[in-house]
KETOR-596930 format. One record per residue (C-alpha): residue number from 1; residue in three letters; x, y, z. Coordinates in steps of 0.02 Angstrom, whole numbers, plus 50000, padded with zeros to 5 digits. Each point is the difference from the previous one (the first is absolute). Layout:
N
pt n NUM&res ALA&east X&north Y&up Z
...
REM end
This chain:
496
pt n 1&res MET&east 49575&north 49994&up 47802
pt n 2&res SER&east 50174&north 49945&up 50069
pt n 3&res SER&east 50063&north 50089&up 50161
pt n 4&res PRO&east 50160&north 50096&up 49967
pt n 5&res ILE&east 50173&north 49953&up 50051
pt n 6&res PRO&east 50087&north 50094&up 50136
pt n 7&res ALA&east 50154&north 50102&up 49951
pt n 8&res SER&east 50105&north 49917&up 50131
pt n 9&res GLU&east 49932&north 49824&up 49948
pt n 10&res SER&east 50174&north 49917&up 50002
pt n 11&res GLU&east 50038&north 50072&up 50174
pt n 12&res ARG&east 49836&north 49941&up 50058
pt n 13&res LEU&east 50012&north 49833&up 49931
pt n 14&res ARG&east 50195&north 49988&up 50086
pt n 15&res ALA&east 49917&north 50048&up 50171
pt n 16&res LEU&east 49854&north 49878&up 49979
pt n 17&res ALA&east 50130&north 49858&up 49965
pt n 18&res GLN&east 50098&north 50046&up 50162
pt n 19&res GLN&east 49843&north 49971&up 50094
pt n 20&res GLN&east 50003&north 49815&up 49939
pt n 21&res ILE&east 49806&north 50000&up 50040
pt n 22&res MET&east 49930&north 49935&up 49840
pt n 23&res ASP&east 49917&north 49831&up 50004
pt n 24&res THR&east 50048&north 49978&up 50192
pt n 25&res PRO&east 49884&north 49903&up 50110
pt n 26&res PRO&east 49855&north 50093&up 50106
pt n 27&res GLU&east 50062&north 50097&up 50155
pt n 28&res ALA&east 49893&north 50035&up 50135
pt n 29&res GLY&east 50052&north 50174&up 50024
pt n 30&res PHE&east 49950&north 50055&up 49822
pt n 31&res ASP&east 49842&north 49899&up 50027
pt n 32&res ARG&east 49953&north 50095&up 50157
pt n 33&res ILE&east 50021&north 50161&up 49897
pt n 34&res THR&east 49877&north 49961&up 49869
pt n 35&res ALA&east 49866&north 49938&up 50134
pt n 36&res LEU&east 50023&north 50155&up 50093
pt n 37&res ALA&east 49977&north 50104&up 49837
pt n 38&res ALA&east 49838&north 49908&up 49970
pt n 39&res ARG&east 49935&north 50020&up 50168
pt n 40&res VAL&east 50055&north 50184&up 50022
pt n 41&res LEU&east 49923&north 50055&up 49829
pt n 42&res ASP&east 49854&north 49883&up 50003
pt n 43&res VAL&east 50035&north 49919&up 49837
pt n 44&res PRO&east 49999&north 49808&up 49949
pt n 45&res TYR&east 50167&north 50002&up 49907
pt n 46&res ALA&east 50175&north 50060&up 50041
pt n 47&res ALA&east 50166&north 49956&up 49932
pt n 48&res VAL&east 50189&north 50030&up 49998
pt n 49&res ASN&east 50064&north 49986&up 49820
pt n 50&res PHE&east 50177&north 50016&up 49930
pt n 51&res ILE&east 50019&north 50033&up 49814
pt n 52&res ASP&east 50149&north 49946&up 49904
pt n 53&res GLY&east 50043&north 50025&up 49813
pt n 54&res THR&east 49862&north 49888&up 49941
pt n 55&res ARG&east 49869&north 49962&up 50133
pt n 56&res GLN&east 49909&north 50043&up 50163
pt n 57&res TRP&east 50023&north 49884&up 50138
pt n 58&res ALA&east 49903&north 49997&up 50160
pt n 59&res LYS&east 50103&north 49961&up 50162
pt n 60&res ALA&east 49850&north 50011&up 50106
pt n 61&res CYS&east 49809&north 50014&up 49979
pt n 62&res HIS&east 49851&north 50010&up 50101
pt n 63&res GLY&east 49835&north 49937&up 49924
pt n 64&res MET&east 50083&north 49929&up 49843
pt n 65&res PRO&east 50135&north 49874&up 49959
pt n 66&res THR&east 50176&north 50058&up 49973
pt n 67&res GLY&east 50077&north 49983&up 49826
pt n 68&res SER&east 50059&north 50103&up 49849
pt n 69&res ALA&east 49941&north 50093&up 49846
pt n 70&res PRO&east 50071&north 50075&up 49848
pt n 71&res ARG&east 50070&north 50174&up 50028
pt n 72&res GLY&east 49912&north 50135&up 49894
pt n 73&res PHE&east 49816&north 50009&up 50037
pt n 74&res ALA&east 49990&north 49987&up 50179
pt n 75&res PRO&east 49972&north 50167&up 50109
pt n 76&res CYS&east 50146&north 49958&up 50110
pt n 77&res THR&east 50113&north 50019&up 49850
pt n 78&res TRP&east 49948&north 50191&up 49980
pt n 79&res VAL&east 50027&north 50033&up 50186
pt n 80&res VAL&east 50174&north 49925&up 49967
pt n 81&res ALA&east 50030&north 50094&up 49851
pt n 82&res GLU&east 49946&north 50163&up 50060
pt n 83&res GLY&east 50065&north 49979&up 50177
pt n 84&res GLU&east 49834&north 50070&up 50077
pt n 85&res ALA&east 49835&north 49935&up 50086
pt n 86&res LEU&east 49871&north 49962&up 49880
pt n 87&res ILE&east 49811&north 49999&up 50034
pt n 88&res ILE&east 49876&north 49930&up 49887
pt n 89&res PRO&east 49817&north 50002&up 50054
pt n 90&res ASP&east 49930&north 49896&up 49857
pt n 91&res MET&east 50133&north 49907&up 49887
pt n 92&res THR&east 49853&north 49958&up 49885
pt n 93&res GLN&east 49995&north 50180&up 49946
pt n 94&res ASP&east 50188&north 50030&up 49987
pt n 95&res ALA&east 50061&north 49964&up 49823
pt n 96&res ARG&east 50164&north 49926&up 50061
pt n 97&res PHE&east 49915&north 49857&up 50098
pt n 98&res ALA&east 49819&north 49985&up 49932
pt n 99&res GLY&east 50045&north 49839&up 49909
pt n 100&res THR&east 50101&north 49911&up 50132
pt n 101&res MET&east 49956&north 49848&up 50082
pt n 102&res ALA&east 49972&north 50083&up 50167
pt n 103&res ALA&east 49883&north 50124&up 49920
pt n 104&res ALA&east 49905&north 49886&up 49889
pt n 105&res PRO&east 50031&north 49817&up 50066
pt n 106&res PRO&east 49917&north 49849&up 49913
pt n 107&res LYS&east 49907&north 49963&up 50164
pt n 108&res GLY&east 49950&north 50078&up 50159
pt n 109&res PRO&east 50007&north 50179&up 50054
pt n 110&res GLY&east 50139&north 50120&up 49927
pt n 111&res LEU&east 50119&north 50097&up 50092
pt n 112&res HIS&east 49941&north 50187&up 49987
pt n 113&res ALA&east 50104&north 50104&up 50122
pt n 114&res TYR&east 50192&north 50004&up 50008
pt n 115&res ALA&east 50125&north 50093&up 50103
pt n 116&res GLY&east 50181&north 49966&up 50000
pt n 117&res VAL&east 50155&north 50086&up 50090
pt n 118&res PRO&east 50188&north 49970&up 49940
pt n 119&res LEU&east 50125&north 49894&up 50098
pt n 120&res LYS&east 50144&north 50114&up 49992
pt n 121&res THR&east 50176&north 49986&up 50043
pt n 122&res GLU&east 50098&north 50137&up 50090
pt n 123&res GLU&east 50067&north 50048&up 49824
pt n 124&res GLY&east 49816&north 50022&up 49935
pt n 125&res LEU&east 49990&north 49842&up 49893
pt n 126&res SER&east 49824&north 49924&up 50001
pt n 127&res LEU&east 50027&north 49806&up 50022
pt n 128&res GLY&east 49822&north 49965&up 50003
pt n 129&res THR&east 49834&north 50047&up 50080
pt n 130&res LEU&east 49888&north 49975&up 50157
pt n 131&res CYS&east 49820&north 50007&up 49914
pt n 132&res VAL&east 49829&north 49965&up 50056
pt n 133&res PHE&east 49837&north 49951&up 49888
pt n 134&res ASP&east 49814&north 50007&up 50029
pt n 135&res HIS&east 49852&north 49932&up 49904
pt n 136&res GLN&east 49916&north 50165&up 50032
pt n 137&res ILE&east 50027&north 50170&up 49904
pt n 138&res ARG&east 50077&north 50108&up 50145
pt n 139&res GLU&east 50117&north 50144&up 50028
pt n 140&res PHE&east 50151&north 49987&up 50114
pt n 141&res GLY&east 50045&north 50158&up 50085
pt n 142&res ALA&east 50153&north 50071&up 50079
pt n 143&res LYS&east 49975&north 49909&up 50160
pt n 144&res GLU&east 49999&north 49833&up 49913
pt n 145&res LEU&east 50158&north 50046&up 49904
pt n 146&res ASP&east 50084&north 50050&up 50161
pt n 147&res VAL&east 49964&north 49824&up 50074
pt n 148&res MET&east 50054&north 49919&up 49837
pt n 149&res ALA&east 50161&north 50108&up 50001
pt n 150&res ALA&east 50045&north 49949&up 50176
pt n 151&res LEU&east 49972&north 49812&up 49957
pt n 152&res ALA&east 50113&north 50027&up 49859
pt n 153&res GLU&east 50133&north 50055&up 50106
pt n 154&res VAL&east 49967&north 49838&up 50104
pt n 155&res VAL&east 50027&north 49905&up 49848
pt n 156&res MET&east 50159&north 50077&up 49965
pt n 157&res ASP&east 50054&north 49976&up 50172
pt n 158&res GLU&east 49966&north 49802&up 49960
pt n 159&res LEU&east 50119&north 50021&up 49861
pt n 160&res ALA&east 50130&north 50084&up 50093
pt n 161&res LEU&east 49986&north 49849&up 50131
pt n 162&res ARG&east 50023&north 49882&up 49868
pt n 163&res SER&east 50139&north 50092&up 49924
pt n 164&res SER&east 50078&north 50008&up 50176
pt n 165&res THR&east 49987&north 49821&up 50019
pt n 166&res ARG&east 50099&north 49963&up 49850
pt n 167&res ASN&east 50136&north 50134&up 50039
pt n 168&res LEU&east 50024&north 49927&up 50176
pt n 169&res THR&east 50022&north 49818&up 49932
pt n 170&res LEU&east 50131&north 50044&up 49873
pt n 171&res ALA&east 50085&north 50134&up 50119
pt n 172&res ARG&east 50089&north 49872&up 50101
pt n 173&res ASP&east 50057&north 49810&up 49999
pt n 174&res GLN&east 49864&north 49973&up 50143
pt n 175&res ALA&east 49860&north 49960&up 49870
pt n 176&res SER&east 49889&north 49888&up 50101
pt n 177&res THR&east 49994&north 50112&up 50164
pt n 178&res LEU&east 49973&north 50152&up 49896
pt n 179&res ARG&east 49861&north 49911&up 49900
pt n 180&res ASP&east 49920&north 49935&up 50154
pt n 181&res LEU&east 49997&north 50186&up 50077
pt n 182&res ALA&east 49945&north 50064&up 49844
pt n 183&res GLN&east 49849&north 49886&up 49970
pt n 184&res LEU&east 49936&north 50050&up 50173
pt n 185&res MET&east 49936&north 50152&up 49895
pt n 186&res GLN&east 49889&north 49881&up 49899
pt n 187&res HIS&east 49915&north 49903&up 50142
pt n 188&res GLY&east 49865&north 50124&up 50059
pt n 189&res LEU&east 50074&north 50004&up 50168
pt n 190&res THR&east 49973&north 50146&up 50123
pt n 191&res PRO&east 50152&north 50106&up 50041
pt n 192&res GLU&east 50020&north 49914&up 50169
pt n 193&res GLU&east 49985&north 49827&up 49922
pt n 194&res THR&east 50121&north 50040&up 49864
pt n 195&res ALA&east 50132&north 50074&up 50137
pt n 196&res ARG&east 49980&north 49838&up 50085
pt n 197&res GLN&east 50031&north 49886&up 49848
pt n 198&res ALA&east 50150&north 50107&up 49957
pt n 199&res MET&east 50069&north 49963&up 50172
pt n 200&res LEU&east 49975&north 49817&up 49987
pt n 201&res ILE&east 50094&north 50001&up 49830
pt n 202&res LEU&east 50147&north 50092&up 50062
pt n 203&res LYS&east 50022&north 49918&up 50174
pt n 204&res ASP&east 50105&north 49870&up 49922
pt n 205&res ARG&east 50097&north 50104&up 49886
pt n 206&res LEU&east 50057&north 50143&up 50113
pt n 207&res ALA&east 50033&north 50007&up 50178
pt n 208&res PHE&east 49884&north 50108&up 50114
pt n 209&res ASP&east 49937&north 49992&up 50179
pt n 210&res TRP&east 49849&north 50119&up 49971
pt n 211&res PHE&east 49908&north 50045&up 49847
pt n 212&res ALA&east 49855&north 50120&up 50002
pt n 213&res LEU&east 49866&north 50091&up 49898
pt n 214&res MET&east 49964&north 50164&up 50092
pt n 215&res CYS&east 49879&north 50131&up 49986
pt n 216&res LEU&east 50060&north 50171&up 50056
pt n 217&res THR&east 49885&north 50147&up 50045
pt n 218&res PRO&east 50016&north 50162&up 50088
pt n 219&res THR&east 49935&north 49932&up 50161
pt n 220&res GLY&east 50093&north 49826&up 50010
pt n 221&res SER&east 50049&north 49853&up 49890
pt n 222&res THR&east 49932&north 49823&up 49984
pt n 223&res SER&east 50082&north 49839&up 49946
pt n 224&res LEU&east 49871&north 49926&up 49886
pt n 225&res GLN&east 50106&north 49836&up 49954
pt n 226&res GLU&east 50158&north 49935&up 50076
pt n 227&res LEU&east 50110&north 49832&up 50007
pt n 228&res THR&east 50129&north 49972&up 50127
pt n 229&res SER&east 50133&north 49886&up 50053
pt n 230&res SER&east 50014&north 49920&up 50173
pt n 231&res ARG&east 50120&north 50146&up 50041
pt n 232&res GLY&east 49888&north 50128&up 49926
pt n 233&res GLN&east 49850&north 49923&up 50092
pt n 234&res ALA&east 50102&north 50027&up 50173
pt n 235&res HIS&east 50021&north 50179&up 49963
pt n 236&res LEU&east 49828&north 50034&up 49915
pt n 237&res GLU&east 49943&north 50129&up 50134
pt n 238&res LEU&east 50157&north 50094&up 49976
pt n 239&res LEU&east 49990&north 49998&up 49816
pt n 240&res HIS&east 49822&north 50063&up 50001
pt n 241&res GLY&east 50053&north 50134&up 50120
pt n 242&res ARG&east 50149&north 50069&up 49899
pt n 243&res PHE&east 49969&north 49954&up 49825
pt n 244&res VAL&east 49812&north 50000&up 49984
pt n 245&res ASN&east 49982&north 50150&up 50106
pt n 246&res LEU&east 50135&north 50109&up 49928
pt n 247&res GLN&east 50065&north 50158&up 50068
pt n 248&res PRO&east 49946&north 50163&up 49901
pt n 249&res LEU&east 50183&north 50015&up 49926
pt n 250&res ALA&east 50024&north 49819&up 49950
pt n 251&res ARG&east 49817&north 49992&up 49934
pt n 252&res GLU&east 50044&north 50162&up 49888
pt n 253&res THR&east 50151&north 49905&up 49944
pt n 254&res VAL&east 49909&north 49853&up 49953
pt n 255&res LEU&east 49871&north 50094&up 49901
pt n 256&res THR&east 50120&north 50112&up 49911
pt n 257&res HIS&east 50114&north 49857&up 49940
pt n 258&res HIS&east 49934&north 49881&up 49869
pt n 259&res HIS&east 50099&north 49847&up 50059
pt n 260&res CYS&east 50125&north 50010&up 50153
pt n 261&res PHE&east 50120&north 49849&up 50031
pt n 262&res ILE&east 50098&north 50017&up 50163
pt n 263&res ASP&east 50158&north 49888&up 50002
pt n 264&res ASP&east 50046&north 50051&up 50176
pt n 265&res TYR&east 49852&north 50047&up 50108
pt n 266&res SER&east 50118&north 50045&up 50145
pt n 267&res ALA&east 50063&north 50151&up 49889
pt n 268&res TYR&east 49822&north 50048&up 49951
pt n 269&res GLU&east 49958&north 50176&up 50051
pt n 270&res HIS&east 49829&north 49954&up 50058
pt n 271&res ALA&east 50049&north 49830&up 50079
pt n 272&res SER&east 49915&north 49950&up 50168
pt n 273&res LYS&east 50124&north 49959&up 50133
pt n 274&res GLU&east 49888&north 49852&up 50062
pt n 275&res LEU&east 49995&north 49925&up 49835
pt n 276&res ILE&east 50191&north 50001&up 49978
pt n 277&res GLU&east 50015&north 49926&up 50174
pt n 278&res ALA&east 49867&north 49863&up 49942
pt n 279&res GLY&east 50122&north 49963&up 49857
pt n 280&res VAL&east 49922&north 50092&up 49844
pt n 281&res ARG&east 50148&north 50009&up 49873
pt n 282&res GLN&east 49909&north 50042&up 49827
pt n 283&res ALA&east 49828&north 50078&up 49960
pt n 284&res ALA&east 49907&north 50045&up 49840
pt n 285&res TRP&east 49853&north 50119&up 49958
pt n 286&res LEU&east 49910&north 49992&up 49828
pt n 287&res HIS&east 49880&north 50136&up 49979
pt n 288&res LEU&east 49856&north 49936&up 49897
pt n 289&res PHE&east 49859&north 50108&up 49976
pt n 290&res HIS&east 49908&north 50155&up 50063
pt n 291&res ALA&east 49815&north 49959&up 49997
pt n 292&res SER&east 49969&north 50187&up 50049
pt n 293&res ASN&east 50096&north 50143&up 50094
pt n 294&res GLN&east 49944&north 49916&up 50168
pt n 295&res GLN&east 50056&north 49827&up 49963
pt n 296&res ALA&east 50148&north 49901&up 49931
pt n 297&res PHE&east 50065&north 49814&up 49990
pt n 298&res VAL&east 50171&north 49948&up 50026
pt n 299&res LEU&east 50088&north 49812&up 50002
pt n 300&res SER&east 50117&north 49991&up 50150
pt n 301&res LEU&east 50135&north 49877&up 50032
pt n 302&res VAL&east 50112&north 49957&up 50144
pt n 303&res ARG&east 50154&north 49890&up 50026
pt n 304&res PHE&east 50079&north 49940&up 50160
pt n 305&res GLU&east 50176&north 49955&up 50015
pt n 306&res GLU&east 50122&north 50022&up 49870
pt n 307&res GLN&east 49920&north 49958&up 49817
pt n 308&res GLY&east 50122&north 50118&up 49910
pt n 309&res ALA&east 49952&north 50141&up 49887
pt n 310&res TRP&east 49843&north 49989&up 49891
pt n 311&res THR&east 50065&north 49932&up 49826
pt n 312&res PRO&east 49939&north 50056&up 49843
pt n 313&res GLU&east 49907&north 49844&up 49976
pt n 314&res GLU&east 49911&north 50012&up 50158
pt n 315&res ARG&east 49952&north 50189&up 49954
pt n 316&res THR&east 49936&north 49937&up 49841
pt n 317&res LEU&east 49880&north 49871&up 50075
pt n 318&res LEU&east 49942&north 50114&up 50132
pt n 319&res GLU&east 49963&north 50139&up 49865
pt n 320&res ALA&east 49912&north 49875&up 49901
pt n 321&res ALA&east 49884&north 49950&up 50143
pt n 322&res ALA&east 49979&north 50181&up 50041
pt n 323&res HIS&east 49945&north 50025&up 49821
pt n 324&res SER&east 49877&north 49869&up 50019
pt n 325&res VAL&east 49922&north 50070&up 50154
pt n 326&res HIS&east 49999&north 50173&up 49934
pt n 327&res ALA&east 49913&north 49951&up 49835
pt n 328&res VAL&east 49861&north 49909&up 50101
pt n 329&res LEU&east 49987&north 50146&up 50110
pt n 330&res GLU&east 49977&north 50117&up 49856
pt n 331&res ARG&east 49874&north 49894&up 49909
pt n 332&res THR&east 49906&north 49973&up 50160
pt n 333&res GLY&east 49991&north 50190&up 50017
pt n 334&res HIS&east 49947&north 50026&up 49817
pt n 335&res MET&east 49864&north 49862&up 50026
pt n 336&res GLN&east 49941&north 50084&up 50166
pt n 337&res THR&east 49988&north 50167&up 49924
pt n 338&res LEU&east 49888&north 49938&up 49861
pt n 339&res GLU&east 49891&north 49897&up 50107
pt n 340&res ARG&east 49974&north 50154&up 50111
pt n 341&res ALA&east 49957&north 50102&up 49854
pt n 342&res ALA&east 49878&north 49868&up 49944
pt n 343&res LEU&east 49912&north 50011&up 50172
pt n 344&res THR&east 50003&north 50191&up 50018
pt n 345&res ASP&east 49888&north 50145&up 49948
pt n 346&res SER&east 50123&north 50127&up 49917
pt n 347&res LEU&east 49903&north 50153&up 50053
pt n 348&res THR&east 49973&north 49970&up 50186
pt n 349&res GLY&east 50134&north 49860&up 50039
pt n 350&res LEU&east 49872&north 49896&up 50078
pt n 351&res GLY&east 49969&north 49819&up 49950
pt n 352&res ASN&east 49893&north 49975&up 49847
pt n 353&res ARG&east 49856&north 49882&up 49970
pt n 354&res ARG&east 50119&north 49860&up 49962
pt n 355&res ALA&east 50093&north 50033&up 50163
pt n 356&res LEU&east 49815&north 49995&up 50086
pt n 357&res ASP&east 49970&north 49830&up 49916
pt n 358&res VAL&east 50161&north 49933&up 50068
pt n 359&res ALA&east 49965&north 50055&up 50168
pt n 360&res LEU&east 49837&north 49932&up 50014
pt n 361&res ASP&east 50053&north 49832&up 49938
pt n 362&res GLU&east 50135&north 49995&up 50133
pt n 363&res ALA&east 49869&north 50055&up 50129
pt n 364&res THR&east 49881&north 49862&up 49950
pt n 365&res GLN&east 50133&north 49868&up 50010
pt n 366&res SER&east 50041&north 50053&up 50173
pt n 367&res GLY&east 49825&north 49957&up 50059
pt n 368&res GLN&east 49984&north 50148&up 50115
pt n 369&res PRO&east 49868&north 50134&up 49986
pt n 370&res TYR&east 50026&north 50156&up 49924
pt n 371&res THR&east 49906&north 50159&up 49937
pt n 372&res VAL&east 50002&north 50090&up 49835
pt n 373&res ALA&east 49930&north 50177&up 49959
pt n 374&res ILE&east 49966&north 50073&up 49831
pt n 375&res ILE&east 50008&north 50191&up 49993
pt n 376&res ASP&east 49942&north 50120&up 49868
pt n 377&res LEU&east 50069&north 50171&up 50011
pt n 378&res ASP&east 49854&north 50120&up 49971
pt n 379&res GLY&east 50046&north 50177&up 49921
pt n 380&res MET&east 50130&north 49952&up 49879
pt n 381&res LYS&east 49911&north 50067&up 49846
pt n 382&res ARG&east 49966&north 50168&up 50086
pt n 383&res VAL&east 50187&north 50018&up 50041
pt n 384&res ASN&east 50050&north 49961&up 49833
pt n 385&res ASP&east 49872&north 50121&up 49924
pt n 386&res THR&east 50049&north 50144&up 50121
pt n 387&res LEU&east 50177&north 49977&up 50049
pt n 388&res GLY&east 50064&north 49888&up 49854
pt n 389&res HIS&east 50065&north 49828&up 49973
pt n 390&res ALA&east 50171&north 50031&up 50086
pt n 391&res SER&east 49891&north 50042&up 50163
pt n 392&res GLY&east 49895&north 49841&up 49967
pt n 393&res ASP&east 50164&north 49904&up 49993
pt n 394&res MET&east 50061&north 50079&up 50151
pt n 395&res LEU&east 49836&north 49963&up 50100
pt n 396&res LEU&east 50009&north 49817&up 49951
pt n 397&res ARG&east 50184&north 50000&up 50076
pt n 398&res GLU&east 49957&north 50090&up 50152
pt n 399&res PHE&east 49859&north 49892&up 50034
pt n 400&res ALA&east 50101&north 49842&up 49968
pt n 401&res HIS&east 50133&north 50063&up 50114
pt n 402&res GLN&east 49873&north 50019&up 50145
pt n 403&res LEU&east 49952&north 49818&up 49983
pt n 404&res HIS&east 50161&north 49933&up 50062
pt n 405&res SER&east 49986&north 49918&up 50167
pt n 406&res PRO&east 50100&north 49864&up 50082
pt n 407&res ALA&east 49841&north 49890&up 50026
pt n 408&res VAL&east 49932&north 50033&up 49820
pt n 409&res SER&east 50065&north 49967&up 49821
pt n 410&res ALA&east 49939&north 50126&up 49864
pt n 411&res TYR&east 49968&north 49977&up 49813
pt n 412&res ARG&east 49941&north 50113&up 49868
pt n 413&res LEU&east 49880&north 49898&up 49885
pt n 414&res GLY&east 50002&north 50135&up 49857
pt n 415&res GLY&east 49924&north 50170&up 49974
pt n 416&res ASP&east 49946&north 50064&up 50168
pt n 417&res GLU&east 49961&north 49827&up 50070
pt n 418&res TYR&east 50106&north 49921&up 50145
pt n 419&res ALA&east 50001&north 49852&up 50099
pt n 420&res LEU&east 50060&north 49958&up 50181
pt n 421&res LEU&east 50036&north 49835&up 50086
pt n 422&res HIS&east 50005&north 49971&up 50189
pt n 423&res LEU&east 50062&north 49820&up 50055
pt n 424&res GLN&east 49958&north 50014&up 50194
pt n 425&res GLY&east 49823&north 49949&up 50012
pt n 426&res ALA&east 49833&north 50061&up 49951
pt n 427&res GLU&east 49931&north 50119&up 50131
pt n 428&res LEU&east 50167&north 50080&up 50029
pt n 429&res GLY&east 50028&north 50010&up 49818
pt n 430&res ALA&east 49845&north 50095&up 49957
pt n 431&res GLU&east 50037&north 50127&up 50133
pt n 432&res THR&east 50189&north 50015&up 49939
pt n 433&res LEU&east 49950&north 50026&up 49819
pt n 434&res LEU&east 49868&north 50126&up 50042
pt n 435&res SER&east 50121&north 50105&up 50099
pt n 436&res VAL&east 50130&north 49989&up 49860
pt n 437&res VAL&east 49871&north 50072&up 49869
pt n 438&res GLU&east 49928&north 50131&up 50112
pt n 439&res ARG&east 50180&north 50053&up 50039
pt n 440&res ALA&east 50057&north 50009&up 49816
pt n 441&res SER&east 49826&north 50077&up 49945
pt n 442&res ALA&east 50032&north 50147&up 50142
pt n 443&res HIS&east 50177&north 50023&up 49939
pt n 444&res VAL&east 49955&north 50033&up 49821
pt n 445&res ARG&east 49858&north 50122&up 50052
pt n 446&res SER&east 50113&north 50090&up 50112
pt n 447&res ALA&east 50124&north 50013&up 49855
pt n 448&res GLY&east 49865&north 50100&up 49898
pt n 449&res TYR&east 49932&north 49849&up 49897
pt n 450&res PRO&east 49808&north 49995&up 49982
pt n 451&res ALA&east 49997&north 49807&up 50017
pt n 452&res SER&east 49932&north 49867&up 50112
pt n 453&res ALA&east 50006&north 49812&up 50001
pt n 454&res SER&east 49857&north 49858&up 49981
pt n 455&res LEU&east 50046&north 49849&up 50089
pt n 456&res GLY&east 49950&north 49824&up 50000
pt n 457&res ILE&east 50062&north 49874&up 50120
pt n 458&res ALA&east 49984&north 49806&up 50008
pt n 459&res SER&east 50082&north 49865&up 50099
pt n 460&res VAL&east 50047&north 49809&up 49962
pt n 461&res PRO&east 49930&north 49899&up 50066
pt n 462&res HIS&east 49872&north 50105&up 50099
pt n 463&res ASP&east 49923&north 50082&up 49849
pt n 464&res ALA&east 50051&north 49901&up 49854
pt n 465&res PRO&east 50083&north 49823&up 49979
pt n 466&res ASP&east 50139&north 50044&up 49892
pt n 467&res ALA&east 50102&north 50155&up 49921
pt n 468&res THR&east 49893&north 50017&up 49849
pt n 469&res SER&east 49838&north 50009&up 50100
pt n 470&res ALA&east 50074&north 50116&up 50122
pt n 471&res LEU&east 50064&north 50112&up 49854
pt n 472&res ARG&east 49821&north 49997&up 49924
pt n 473&res THR&east 49910&north 50037&up 50173
pt n 474&res ALA&east 50130&north 50142&up 50037
pt n 475&res ASP&east 49965&north 50079&up 49833
pt n 476&res GLN&east 49814&north 49989&up 50016
pt n 477&res ARG&east 50009&north 50079&up 50174
pt n 478&res MET&east 50117&north 50148&up 49922
pt n 479&res TYR&east 49863&north 50036&up 49878
pt n 480&res ALA&east 49866&north 49997&up 50135
pt n 481&res ASP&east 50110&north 50121&up 50100
pt n 482&res LYS&east 50013&north 50104&up 49849
pt n 483&res ARG&east 49826&north 50019&up 49962
pt n 484&res GLU&east 49953&north 50035&up 50185
pt n 485&res ARG&east 50130&north 50138&up 50008
pt n 486&res LYS&east 49916&north 50069&up 49828
pt n 487&res ALA&east 49838&north 49994&up 50076
pt n 488&res ASN&east 50061&north 50089&up 50164
pt n 489&res GLN&east 50083&north 50135&up 49892
pt n 490&res GLU&east 49836&north 50029&up 49900
pt n 491&res ARG&east 49889&north 50010&up 50162
pt n 492&res GLU&east 50122&north 50124&up 50071
pt n 493&res ALA&east 49999&north 50109&up 49838
pt n 494&res ILE&east 49810&north 50004&up 50019
pt n 495&res LEU&east 50001&north 50053&up 50175
pt n 496&res PHE&east 50121&north 50138&up 49975
REM end
């Protein structure tokens, strides 16, 4: 059964052609996205596919080789045709795909489960898909689709970066410089490293005495990366005092103007008398990116002596540099958000089991002693049965909130089980963890929940040689504590 053809197929194919993505070499940005999709969704295969008039072509694959296949029978062509996410728990039971090579390969296990989301332009045209496969029959829920949708946006960001690269190189007769700046986005550098490379590219192409990447916050600003001339170095303390630590009105001006090029600094309304006397003649701010309401990034430049007004060519180069740094900042923000989501329990906001494993690996590598605790929150069934599951969820969140402590990292392992990690010695760690759990238990009881907590504690290397053994020992001690609590309750019931 061939997939349908979208009504907007001609427009879709034109939009795909404009991206100039088909048959291009592998790129690290797309490869990272498929690797992250496979890891977060716990599947063996993930791919970024684009579909033209005759075939499906993989730009990036995780777990399988890239390549192309005829259009018409692959699940991704249905995602593109319908413009919506598609979930297939078992392709062998779906008449559209039961006979495909994926569902019935000549050798090895078939691919049963499939989930795909469209890669849409701002005009709503589906250029391809981000998809995952599994050998197992499985369902993909709303949470998994949300993760895939977020990753699909990152894919489109990557496409936008590629388009911007081409537009920049065609916009001016400064192709080599613009190309160098645009390619910074493809190198997998940090924002600071990207800014540094942009400064080095531009230092021989336009005049400046101080060039900095700044992070602005409500409480102060920081220079994350900078490049200076000998003149700028001589006045570095003054530049930090007046340009990095902007006065409130000047800061507001920087944040509310996308780009600000000052041809005559002495006539600037927020000019510093000390900088004018030091010889500052031109300045520029290029507002890059709001990481949050509390944080923004800006590129700042200063020229001493007479350099003339900022020329259109110079503005183009600086805007290109700003675009590159902005793109890397935005991509880094997307990736950090997804990484945090992969390590966070959605109900309580605590770290999940994967986050605990990462923390234990780091603790082991440090070689320092540490203490772990396993907690089982007793009374959840009673709360769910008498007060409802919404109250049960509230109990889990309330208990989790009370586990926060400066010296303790808290994790939810699933259900009503938690774990704690203390990195400052065995004896002190056990006392601290016991105190944290007692406080949390007392809090939920005072809030009206008929709940308590069973606790098991083990330290490395005092009780166990490694993290795995420590978790096992703590788990055994938790169950022993639970049995003892239950026996005490039964004795009290007999007595009274």
